[in-house]
N, C-alpha and C positions, 0 to 999 in steps of 0.2 A: 604487839608490843605497845606498852604504854610510852607516851612521849616523855614523861618525866622519870625515866629509869634511874634509880639510885640504889639498886640492889647488887646482888652477887653476880659478877660477870661470868662465872662458871656455868650459870644456868642459861646463857645465851646459846642459840644454835651455832654450829660450826660445820665447816666442810674443808676438804683438802684441795690445794692448788693442783691443777692438772699437770704442771710442768715439774715443779720441785717437790711437791708432796707436803709442803708446810700447811699447818692448820690455820684457817682463817676464821675468826670469830665475827659474828654478825655485827654490823655497824649501822648506825642510824642513817647514814648517807646511802647505804645499800638497801634500805627498807623497800623501795619501790621495785627494785630489780634483783633481789636476793637470788632468785632462781637462775638468773643469767650470769651471775658472778662465777667466773671459772679460774681466774688467775690472781695471785696475791699481789702482783706488782706489774708495772709497765715493763720491767726487764723480763719477767716470765712471759708476758704477752708477746714481746718481740721475739723471744726464743722459740715460742710455739709457731709463730708465723714464718720465721726464717727456716725453722727446722723442717717444715713440710716441703719448702722449695729446694732445700739442699739435698734432701733425700731423693727427690725426683731427678736431680742432675746426676747423682751417683749411679742410678739404675741404667742410664743410657750409655 
């Protein structure tokens, strides 16, 4: 990616949030860790973390 991007945003890469399924478009702040970005927000990150613990409690 060029640092001075001023073009069409539809040409940027995108991926889906693992929790809610929303599409996330590449952002400059994610440039260094785009492969590690999995969640669209802190709320989705919290749901994913608590979701795994809640499921473990239901099984017992």
